[in-house]
TORNU-617303 format. One record per atom (N, C-alpha, C): residue number from 1; x, y, z; residue in one letter. Coordinates in nm, 3 decimals, always signed. Example, Ala and Ser with C-alpha at 12.3 -4.5 7.8 and 13.67 -1.06 7.14 Angstrom:
BEGIN
ATOM;1;+1.319;-0.569;+0.780;A .
ATOM;1;+1.230;-0.450;+0.780;A .
ATOM;1;+1.320;-0.330;+0.780;A .
ATOM;2;+1.285;-0.225;+0.708;S .
ATOM;2;+1.367;-0.106;+0.714;S .
ATOM;2;+1.290;+0.003;+0.787;S .
END
This chain:
BEGIN
ATOM;1;-0.614;+0.071;-3.818;M .
ATOM;1;-0.594;+0.206;-3.767;M .
ATOM;1;-0.643;+0.216;-3.623;M .
ATOM;2;-0.760;+0.155;-3.594;E .
ATOM;2;-0.814;+0.160;-3.458;E .
ATOM;2;-0.720;+0.089;-3.361;E .
ATOM;3;-0.659;-0.018;-3.408;K .
ATOM;3;-0.567;-0.094;-3.324;K .
ATOM;3;-0.445;-0.010;-3.287;K .
ATOM;4;-0.393;+0.066;-3.382;I .
ATOM;4;-0.277;+0.152;-3.357;I .
ATOM;4;-0.314;+0.262;-3.257;I .
ATOM;5;-0.431;+0.319;-3.270;I .
ATOM;5;-0.477;+0.423;-3.177;I .
ATOM;5;-0.494;+0.364;-3.037;I .
ATOM;6;-0.551;+0.246;-3.029;S .
ATOM;6;-0.570;+0.181;-2.899;S .
ATOM;6;-0.436;+0.152;-2.831;S .
ATOM;7;-0.341;+0.102;-2.908;I .
ATOM;7;-0.209;+0.072;-2.853;I .
ATOM;7;-0.141;+0.200;-2.807;I .
ATOM;8;-0.153;+0.306;-2.885;T .
ATOM;8;-0.092;+0.434;-2.850;T .
ATOM;8;-0.152;+0.488;-2.720;T .
ATOM;9;-0.284;+0.483;-2.706;V .
ATOM;9;-0.351;+0.531;-2.585;V .
ATOM;9;-0.307;+0.450;-2.464;V .
ATOM;10;-0.301;+0.318;-2.479;M .
ATOM;10;-0.258;+0.233;-2.368;M .
ATOM;10;-0.113;+0.261;-2.330;M .
ATOM;11;-0.027;+0.287;-2.426;L .
ATOM;11;+0.112;+0.319;-2.398;L .
ATOM;11;+0.123;+0.450;-2.321;L .
ATOM;12;+0.047;+0.551;-2.361;I .
ATOM;12;+0.049;+0.680;-2.292;I .
ATOM;12;+0.000;+0.665;-2.147;I .
ATOM;13;-0.105;+0.588;-2.127;I .
ATOM;13;-0.159;+0.566;-1.992;I .
ATOM;13;-0.056;+0.494;-1.906;I .
ATOM;14;+0.009;+0.392;-1.960;S .
ATOM;14;+0.108;+0.318;-1.881;S .
ATOM;14;+0.229;+0.404;-1.849;S .
ATOM;15;+0.273;+0.489;-1.942;L .
ATOM;15;+0.385;+0.578;-1.915;L .
ATOM;15;+0.349;+0.680;-1.808;L .
ATOM;16;+0.227;+0.729;-1.807;A .
ATOM;16;+0.183;+0.824;-1.705;A .
ATOM;16;+0.186;+0.758;-1.568;A .
ATOM;17;+0.153;+0.631;-1.560;G .
ATOM;17;+0.158;+0.558;-1.433;G .
ATOM;17;+0.300;+0.544;-1.382;G .
ATOM;18;+0.396;+0.518;-1.471;F .
ATOM;18;+0.535;+0.506;-1.430;F .
ATOM;18;+0.595;+0.641;-1.390;F .
ATOM;19;+0.540;+0.749;-1.442;A .
ATOM;19;+0.596;+0.882;-1.418;A .
ATOM;19;+0.554;+0.942;-1.286;A .
ATOM;20;+0.467;+0.874;-1.211;Q .
ATOM;20;+0.421;+0.931;-1.085;Q .
ATOM;20;+0.537;+0.944;-0.988;Q .
ATOM;21;+0.541;+1.058;-0.919;D .
ATOM;21;+0.648;+1.087;-0.826;D .
ATOM;21;+0.593;+1.078;-0.684;D .
ATOM;22;+0.655;+0.995;-0.602;Y .
ATOM;22;+0.608;+0.977;-0.466;Y .
ATOM;22;+0.701;+1.042;-0.364;Y .
ATOM;23;+0.795;+1.125;-0.409;D .
ATOM;23;+0.888;+1.190;-0.318;D .
ATOM;23;+0.819;+1.286;-0.221;D .
ATOM;24;+0.711;+1.347;-0.263;E .
ATOM;24;+0.641;+1.445;-0.180;E .
ATOM;24;+0.541;+1.380;-0.084;E .
ATOM;25;+0.526;+1.249;-0.091;L .
ATOM;25;+0.433;+1.178;-0.005;L .
ATOM;25;+0.482;+1.184;+0.140;L .
ATOM;26;+0.392;+1.210;+0.233;M .
ATOM;26;+0.427;+1.218;+0.374;M .
ATOM;26;+0.365;+1.102;+0.451;M .
ATOM;27;+0.434;+1.055;+0.553;L .
ATOM;27;+0.377;+0.957;+0.644;L .
ATOM;27;+0.286;+1.031;+0.741;L .
ATOM;28;+0.173;+0.972;+0.771;V .
ATOM;28;+0.075;+1.033;+0.860;V .
ATOM;28;+0.056;+0.942;+0.981;V .
ATOM;29;+0.073;+0.997;+1.099;F .
ATOM;29;+0.058;+0.921;+1.223;F .
ATOM;29;-0.062;+0.975;+1.300;F .
ATOM;30;-0.148;+0.884;+1.348;N .
ATOM;30;-0.265;+0.921;+1.427;N .
ATOM;30;-0.354;+1.019;+1.350;N .
ATOM;31;-0.359;+1.003;+1.218;N .
ATOM;31;-0.438;+1.087;+1.129;N .
ATOM;31;-0.403;+1.235;+1.140;N .
ATOM;32;-0.277;+1.265;+1.177;K .
ATOM;32;-0.231;+1.403;+1.187;K .
ATOM;32;-0.107;+1.421;+1.102;K .
ATOM;33;-0.098;+1.537;+1.039;F .
ATOM;33;+0.021;+1.572;+0.963;F .
ATOM;33;+0.127;+1.624;+1.060;F .
ATOM;34;+0.253;+1.622;+1.020;P .
ATOM;34;+0.358;+1.667;+1.111;P .
ATOM;34;+0.348;+1.817;+1.140;P .
ATOM;35;+0.394;+1.855;+1.259;A .
ATOM;35;+0.405;+1.997;+1.292;A .
ATOM;35;+0.519;+2.054;+1.207;A .
ATOM;36;+0.538;+2.183;+1.214;T .
ATOM;36;+0.639;+2.247;+1.130;T .
ATOM;36;+0.780;+2.196;+1.157;T .
ATOM;37;+0.809;+2.153;+1.279;K .
ATOM;37;+0.944;+2.107;+1.312;K .
ATOM;37;+0.955;+1.956;+1.322;K .
ATOM;38;+0.851;+1.884;+1.294;G .
ATOM;38;+0.858;+1.739;+1.300;G .
ATOM;38;+0.731;+1.677;+1.353;G .
ATOM;39;+0.740;+1.551;+1.385;Y .
ATOM;39;+0.625;+1.474;+1.431;Y .
ATOM;39;+0.620;+1.471;+1.584;Y .
ATOM;40;+0.502;+1.462;+1.639;N .
ATOM;40;+0.483;+1.450;+1.782;N .
ATOM;40;+0.496;+1.302;+1.819;N .
ATOM;41;+0.580;+1.271;+1.917;L .
ATOM;41;+0.601;+1.133;+1.958;L .
ATOM;41;+0.470;+1.065;+1.997;L .
ATOM;42;+0.383;+1.136;+2.066;Q .
ATOM;42;+0.258;+1.077;+2.111;Q .
ATOM;42;+0.170;+1.034;+1.994;Q .
ATOM;43;+0.172;+1.110;+1.885;D .
ATOM;43;+0.095;+1.071;+1.766;D .
ATOM;43;+0.151;+0.942;+1.706;D .
ATOM;44;+0.284;+0.928;+1.706;I .
ATOM;44;+0.344;+0.806;+1.653;I .
ATOM;44;+0.307;+0.688;+1.741;I .
ATOM;45;+0.312;+0.706;+1.873;L .
ATOM;45;+0.281;+0.596;+1.965;L .
ATOM;45;+0.134;+0.558;+1.963;L .
ATOM;46;+0.046;+0.650;+1.926;K .
ATOM;46;-0.098;+0.621;+1.919;K .
ATOM;46;-0.137;+0.557;+1.786;K .
ATOM;47;-0.043;+0.549;+1.693;T .
ATOM;47;-0.071;+0.497;+1.559;T .
ATOM;47;-0.062;+0.345;+1.558;T .
ATOM;48;-0.161;+0.281;+1.500;D .
ATOM;48;-0.153;+0.137;+1.478;D .
ATOM;48;-0.124;+0.106;+1.332;D .
ATOM;49;-0.184;+0.185;+1.242;T .
ATOM;49;-0.171;+0.161;+1.099;T .
ATOM;49;-0.096;+0.277;+1.035;T .
ATOM;50;+0.016;+0.247;+0.972;L .
ATOM;50;+0.096;+0.348;+0.904;L .
ATOM;50;+0.026;+0.388;+0.775;L .
ATOM;51;+0.007;+0.518;+0.756;K .
ATOM;51;-0.063;+0.571;+0.638;K .
ATOM;51;+0.019;+0.681;+0.573;K .
ATOM;52;-0.026;+0.723;+0.455;T .
ATOM;52;+0.033;+0.838;+0.387;T .
ATOM;52;-0.074;+0.946;+0.371;T .
ATOM;53;-0.033;+1.062;+0.324;N .
ATOM;53;-0.129;+1.169;+0.300;N .
ATOM;53;-0.207;+1.150;+0.170;N .
ATOM;54;-0.184;+1.040;+0.100;N .
ATOM;54;-0.258;+1.006;-0.021;N .
ATOM;54;-0.345;+0.883;+0.009;N .
ATOM;55;-0.477;+0.899;+0.018;P .
ATOM;55;-0.563;+0.786;+0.052;P .
ATOM;55;-0.565;+0.675;-0.053;P .
ATOM;56;-0.513;+0.701;-0.172;D .
ATOM;56;-0.509;+0.600;-0.278;D .
ATOM;56;-0.387;+0.508;-0.267;D .
ATOM;57;-0.298;+0.537;-0.171;I .
ATOM;57;-0.177;+0.457;-0.151;I .
ATOM;57;-0.190;+0.383;-0.018;I .
ATOM;58;-0.176;+0.250;-0.021;I .
ATOM;58;-0.183;+0.169;+0.100;I .
ATOM;58;-0.047;+0.106;+0.122;I .
ATOM;59;+0.013;+0.134;+0.236;I .
ATOM;59;+0.145;+0.079;+0.268;I .
ATOM;59;+0.132;-0.071;+0.295;I .
ATOM;60;+0.225;-0.147;+0.239;T .
ATOM;60;+0.222;-0.293;+0.256;T .
ATOM;60;+0.344;-0.346;+0.331;T .
ATOM;61;+0.445;-0.264;+0.353;G .
ATOM;61;+0.562;-0.307;+0.426;G .
ATOM;61;+0.662;-0.195;+0.445;G .
ATOM;62;+0.748;-0.208;+0.547;F .
ATOM;62;+0.850;-0.107;+0.573;F .
ATOM;62;+0.948;-0.161;+0.676;F .
ATOM;63;+1.061;-0.092;+0.688;I .
ATOM;63;+1.157;-0.119;+0.794;I .
ATOM;63;+1.166;+0.008;+0.877;I .
ATOM;64;+1.154;-0.003;+1.008;C .
ATOM;64;+1.163;+0.111;+1.098;C .
ATOM;64;+1.288;+0.094;+1.184;C .
ATOM;65;+1.368;+0.199;+1.193;S .
ATOM;65;+1.487;+0.191;+1.277;S .
ATOM;65;+1.522;+0.329;+1.331;S .
ATOM;66;+1.614;+0.331;+1.428;S .
ATOM;66;+1.662;+0.455;+1.487;S .
ATOM;66;+1.800;+0.427;+1.542;S .
ATOM;67;+1.879;+0.531;+1.557;M .
ATOM;67;+2.011;+0.515;+1.617;M .
ATOM;67;+2.004;+0.565;+1.760;M .
ATOM;68;+2.026;+0.477;+1.854;C .
ATOM;68;+2.033;+0.514;+1.994;C .
ATOM;68;+2.126;+0.416;+2.063;C .
ATOM;69;+2.123;+0.409;+2.195;S .
ATOM;69;+2.217;+0.323;+2.265;S .
ATOM;69;+2.197;+0.175;+2.231;S .
ATOM;70;+2.076;+0.139;+2.188;I .
ATOM;70;+2.054;+0.003;+2.138;I .
ATOM;70;+2.013;+0.012;+1.992;I .
ATOM;71;+2.095;-0.044;+1.906;D .
ATOM;71;+2.061;-0.044;+1.764;D .
ATOM;71;+1.948;-0.142;+1.741;D .
ATOM;72;+1.852;-0.101;+1.666;W .
ATOM;72;+1.741;-0.190;+1.637;W .
ATOM;72;+1.684;-0.158;+1.500;W .
ATOM;73;+1.621;-0.255;+1.443;S .
ATOM;73;+1.554;-0.240;+1.315;S .
ATOM;73;+1.442;-0.342;+1.312;S .
ATOM;74;+1.323;-0.295;+1.283;V .
ATOM;74;+1.207;-0.384;+1.280;V .
ATOM;74;+1.150;-0.383;+1.140;V .
ATOM;75;+1.139;-0.501;+1.079;K .
ATOM;75;+1.083;-0.513;+0.945;K .
ATOM;75;+0.937;-0.557;+0.956;K .
ATOM;76;+0.851;-0.486;+0.885;H .
ATOM;76;+0.708;-0.517;+0.886;H .
ATOM;76;+0.665;-0.554;+0.745;H .
ATOM;77;+0.588;-0.660;+0.734;N .
ATOM;77;+0.532;-0.699;+0.604;N .
ATOM;77;+0.385;-0.659;+0.597;N .
ATOM;78;+0.353;-0.550;+0.662;S .
ATOM;78;+0.217;-0.495;+0.659;S .
ATOM;78;+0.229;-0.346;+0.690;S .
ATOM;79;+0.115;-0.281;+0.710;N .
ATOM;79;+0.119;-0.140;+0.746;N .
ATOM;79;+0.097;-0.119;+0.896;N .
ATOM;80;+0.110;-0.225;+0.974;I .
ATOM;80;+0.088;-0.217;+1.118;I .
ATOM;80;+0.219;-0.182;+1.189;I .
ATOM;81;+0.214;-0.084;+1.276;L .
ATOM;81;+0.328;-0.048;+1.359;L .
ATOM;81;+0.314;-0.127;+1.490;L .
ATOM;82;+0.400;-0.224;+1.510;S .
ATOM;82;+0.386;-0.320;+1.620;S .
ATOM;82;+0.419;-0.259;+1.757;S .
ATOM;83;+0.373;-0.326;+1.860;S .
ATOM;83;+0.402;-0.284;+1.998;S .
ATOM;83;+0.551;-0.286;+2.029;S .
ATOM;84;+0.627;-0.390;+1.988;P .
ATOM;84;+0.772;-0.385;+2.014;P .
ATOM;84;+0.839;-0.266;+1.945;P .
ATOM;85;+0.795;-0.233;+1.824;A .
ATOM;85;+0.852;-0.118;+1.755;A .
ATOM;85;+0.820;+0.010;+1.830;A .
ATOM;86;+0.698;+0.023;+1.880;K .
ATOM;86;+0.660;+0.142;+1.956;K .
ATOM;86;+0.744;+0.156;+2.083;K .
ATOM;87;+0.772;+0.043;+2.148;K .
ATOM;87;+0.854;+0.044;+2.269;K .
ATOM;87;+0.993;+0.100;+2.238;K .
ATOM;88;+1.055;+0.053;+2.129;H .
ATOM;88;+1.187;+0.102;+2.089;H .
ATOM;88;+1.181;+0.247;+2.045;H .
ATOM;89;+1.076;+0.284;+1.973;I .
ATOM;89;+1.061;+0.422;+1.929;I .
ATOM;89;+1.054;+0.514;+2.049;I .
ATOM;90;+0.976;+0.478;+2.148;K .
ATOM;90;+0.962;+0.560;+2.270;K .
ATOM;90;+1.096;+0.574;+2.340;K .
ATOM;91;+1.168;+0.463;+2.354;Y .
ATOM;91;+1.297;+0.467;+2.422;Y .
ATOM;91;+1.399;+0.551;+2.344;Y .
ATOM;92;+1.407;+0.530;+2.214;C .
ATOM;92;+1.511;+0.595;+2.134;C .
ATOM;92;+1.484;+0.741;+2.105;C .
ATOM;93;+1.362;+0.785;+2.122;T .
ATOM;93;+1.330;+0.925;+2.089;T .
ATOM;93;+1.283;+1.004;+2.210;T .
ATOM;94;+1.308;+0.953;+2.331;K .
ATOM;94;+1.256;+1.021;+2.449;K .
ATOM;94;+1.313;+1.162;+2.466;K .
ATOM;95;+1.433;+1.184;+2.415;N .
ATOM;95;+1.492;+1.318;+2.422;N .
ATOM;95;+1.503;+1.381;+2.284;N .
ATOM;96;+1.407;+1.354;+2.203;R .
ATOM;96;+1.402;+1.398;+2.063;R .
ATOM;96;+1.501;+1.317;+1.982;R .
ATOM;97;+1.473;+1.304;+1.857;G .
ATOM;97;+1.560;+1.226;+1.771;G .
ATOM;97;+1.497;+1.207;+1.635;G .
ATOM;98;+1.543;+1.105;+1.565;S .
ATOM;98;+1.493;+1.076;+1.431;S .
ATOM;98;+1.462;+0.928;+1.418;S .
ATOM;99;+1.361;+0.900;+1.341;L .
ATOM;99;+1.327;+0.763;+1.304;L .
ATOM;99;+1.352;+0.748;+1.155;L .
ATOM;100;+1.389;+0.628;+1.115;Y .
ATOM;100;+1.416;+0.601;+0.975;Y .
ATOM;100;+1.320;+0.494;+0.927;Y .
ATOM;101;+1.239;+0.530;+0.829;F .
ATOM;101;+1.149;+0.434;+0.765;F .
ATOM;101;+1.208;+0.407;+0.628;F .
ATOM;102;+1.251;+0.283;+0.605;A .
ATOM;102;+1.318;+0.248;+0.481;A .
ATOM;102;+1.240;+0.138;+0.408;A .
ATOM;103;+1.270;+0.122;+0.281;N .
ATOM;103;+1.208;+0.019;+0.197;N .
ATOM;103;+1.056;+0.019;+0.213;N .
ATOM;104;+0.997;+0.136;+0.206;I .
ATOM;104;+0.851;+0.147;+0.221;I .
ATOM;104;+0.787;+0.100;+0.091;I .
ATOM;105;+0.711;-0.009;+0.100;T .
ATOM;105;+0.641;-0.060;-0.017;T .
ATOM;105;+0.492;-0.032;+0.000;T .
ATOM;106;+0.424;-0.015;-0.111;A .
ATOM;106;+0.282;+0.018;-0.107;A .
ATOM;106;+0.214;-0.036;-0.232;A .
ATOM;107;+0.084;-0.020;-0.233;I .
ATOM;107;+0.005;-0.059;-0.348;I .
ATOM;107;-0.096;+0.053;-0.375;I .
ATOM;108;-0.120;+0.081;-0.502;T .
ATOM;108;-0.218;+0.184;-0.537;T .
ATOM;108;-0.358;+0.124;-0.534;T .
ATOM;109;-0.459;+0.209;-0.541;K .
ATOM;109;-0.596;+0.157;-0.540;K .
ATOM;109;-0.625;+0.071;-0.663;K .
ATOM;110;-0.545;+0.088;-0.769;E .
ATOM;110;-0.559;+0.005;-0.888;E .
ATOM;110;-0.487;-0.129;-0.873;E .
ATOM;111;-0.413;-0.148;-0.762;G .
ATOM;111;-0.343;-0.272;-0.738;G .
ATOM;111;-0.199;-0.272;-0.787;G .
ATOM;112;-0.147;-0.158;-0.828;K .
ATOM;112;-0.010;-0.150;-0.878;K .
ATOM;112;+0.087;-0.134;-0.761;K .
ATOM;113;+0.187;-0.223;-0.748;P .
ATOM;113;+0.285;-0.208;-0.640;P .
ATOM;113;+0.380;-0.092;-0.670;P .
ATOM;114;+0.413;-0.016;-0.566;V .
ATOM;114;+0.506;+0.096;-0.580;V .
ATOM;114;+0.604;+0.092;-0.463;V .
ATOM;115;+0.722;+0.147;-0.487;N .
ATOM;115;+0.823;+0.160;-0.382;N .
ATOM;115;+0.832;+0.308;-0.346;N .
ATOM;116;+0.809;+0.339;-0.219;L .
ATOM;116;+0.809;+0.478;-0.173;L .
ATOM;116;+0.946;+0.520;-0.120;L .
ATOM;117;+1.042;+0.431;-0.122;G .
ATOM;117;+1.177;+0.465;-0.078;G .
ATOM;117;+1.187;+0.475;+0.073;G .
ATOM;118;+1.255;+0.579;+0.120;S .
ATOM;118;+1.281;+0.597;+0.262;S .
ATOM;118;+1.237;+0.736;+0.308;S .
ATOM;119;+1.208;+0.747;+0.436;R .
ATOM;119;+1.171;+0.876;+0.496;R .
ATOM;119;+1.242;+0.887;+0.631;R .
ATOM;120;+1.293;+1.004;+0.661;I .
ATOM;120;+1.348;+1.033;+0.794;I .
ATOM;120;+1.244;+1.116;+0.867;I .
ATOM;121;+1.204;+1.069;+0.983;I .
ATOM;121;+1.100;+1.134;+1.063;I .
ATOM;121;+1.167;+1.199;+1.184;I .
ATOM;122;+1.160;+1.331;+1.192;R .
ATOM;122;+1.214;+1.403;+1.306;R .
ATOM;122;+1.109;+1.414;+1.416;R .
ATOM;123;+1.149;+1.387;+1.538;I .
ATOM;123;+1.061;+1.400;+1.652;I .
ATOM;123;+1.089;+1.538;+1.713;I .
ATOM;124;+0.988;+1.624;+1.711;S .
ATOM;124;+1.009;+1.760;+1.756;S .
ATOM;124;+0.958;+1.789;+1.896;S .
ATOM;125;+0.863;+1.711;+1.942;R .
ATOM;125;+0.802;+1.743;+2.071;R .
ATOM;125;+0.765;+1.614;+2.142;R .
ATOM;126;+0.793;+1.609;+2.268;V .
ATOM;126;+0.760;+1.491;+2.347;V .
ATOM;126;+0.664;+1.534;+2.456;V .
ATOM;127;+0.543;+1.478;+2.455;D .
ATOM;127;+0.445;+1.507;+2.558;D .
ATOM;127;+0.452;+1.398;+2.663;D .
ATOM;128;+0.448;+1.435;+2.785;E .
ATOM;128;+0.448;+1.336;+2.894;E .
ATOM;128;+0.309;+1.321;+2.950;E .
END
């Protein structure tokens, strides 16, 4: 009987882990949340480590891209936003625009890998 109860409890815990929804998770740049109309370009350029608004989730990889006169896509196997990516981000969003973060992979503090999907980041303000 104890074995059945233990198995049932473990099954419920594992199902609760699979049921977590990461759609509401936001990307955080320069330890700041986005303004009401989007992200500030300067905060993105000052960011070295891509984070989320959930400290228990650590990003382990992503693809960053944008549509501008030069098509580009940079794949990262870490949570570091590289200097070449920042250069393209600055060029492609100088007059406002959008960035696309796709295939965002992460790990929970328990070590469970999760896929956060994709996020479109609107650039609302450019500071010179």
